[in-house]
N, C-alpha and C positions, 0 to 999 in steps of 0.2 A: 917609686915609693913616695908618697906624699907626706909632708911634715905637717899636715893639717891637724890642728889641735882638736882632739875628740871632746865629746860631751860626757859629763859624769854618768857612770853606770847606774847610780841610785835612781829608783823610780820616783818621778816627779821633780827631779833636779835637772835643770837645763843649763847649768853653769859649765864652763869649760874646765877640763881637768888641769891639775897642777903637774909640774915636772919634778922628777926625783933626782935630776942631775945626769942620769944615764938614759932615761926614757920617760914617756908620759905615764903618770899613775892612772889607774882606772877611775879615780874619783877626784872631784874638785877639792880645793884646800879646806873649805868649810866641812864637807862631808868626811874628809880624811881625819880632821881634828875631832869631829863628832864621834867617829868610830872608836876613838881612844878615850872618849869621855871628856875631852877638853872643852867642848861646847855642845850645844843642842843642834840637832838636825833642823833645817829650815821647815817652816810649817808646810805640811803636805808631802814631805819627802819621806819615802820608805827605803830603808837600806836594802841593797841588792843581796848582801850576805846575811844568811840566816843563822850561821854558826854550825850548820850540819852539812855533811858531804852530800852533794846531789846524787852521787852514785849509791848512797846507802839504801835508799828505799826501792829503787827499781833496777839497779845494776845495768844501767844503760851503756856502760863501757864494756860490757861482756864478761865482767868478773865481779865477784862480790866485794864490797867495801869491808876491809878487815876490822874497822872500828865498831865496837859495840857500845853505843852511846848510853845504854841502860846501865852497863857495868863500869864504864869509864866516863863519868859525867865531866871530868876534868878536860876531856877532849872537845867538848862543846865550845865552839868559837875559835878553835885552832884550825881554821880552813884557809885555803888560798884560792886565788882566781886563776883558772886555767883558760887559756886561749885555744879554742877548739882547733883552729887552723894552724896553730903553732906560731903565729905572728903576734908577738906581744905588743905590737903597735896598733893592732886592730881591736880597739876597745869598744866593741858594739855589743848590745844585749844578745844578738844572735850568735856572737862568737865567743861569749864568755859563760863559764859555769863555775860553781863553787865546789871545790873538792878538798878532801882531807889531804894532808901531805903525802901519805902513802899512795892513794889513788892518783894524785897529781904526778908523782914521780914515775909510777908504773905506766900510766897512760902516756906520758912523755917519752918513756923508753920504747914502748910498743909502736908509737906513731912516728918516732924520729924527730920529735919537736926540738930536742937539744941539738940536733945536727943542723937545723936550719936557722937557729937563733942568730948566729953570726951573719948569715946572709941578710936577714932583715935589718939588723943593727948597722951593717956596712952600708946598705942602700939608704937607710935613714940618715946616717952621718953625711953621706955624699949629697943628699938632697938639700942639706943645710948650706952647702957652699955654692 
C-alpha cells in the first residue's frame, strides 16, 4: 500500500488532497472549504459532487435509488463519495462515484466494502512506519 498523497477529485483541480486525521480526504483543503461555502472554488475548478446520487438515473448498481429528488428536495446535496473498489485510500476519478447514503450503504453491504476497510487501513498505517 502506498501512502502517496492523491490529487483532488474535483475537475480542473490539480492540488494534493488534505488529511482528515485518519485518512486522505477526496478533496484538497481549498475545495473542501469551498464545498461548505467557506470560500470560492479556484477559477476553472468544477465540483465532482453534483448533489444527486449517480445511481438515481441509470441504476448502474443493479437496484433503483430509493430517493425521489422531486418529492424530497431536501435530499439534494446529501450525498457521499463511494470508492468502487472498497479502498477508500484510492481517490481516483475512475474509482469514485457519488451516491446517496442509502445506495452507498447497500452497495457497501452487497460488495463487502465494510469487510475490507480495516485491511486497507492497516496496510496504510504500516506503510507510514
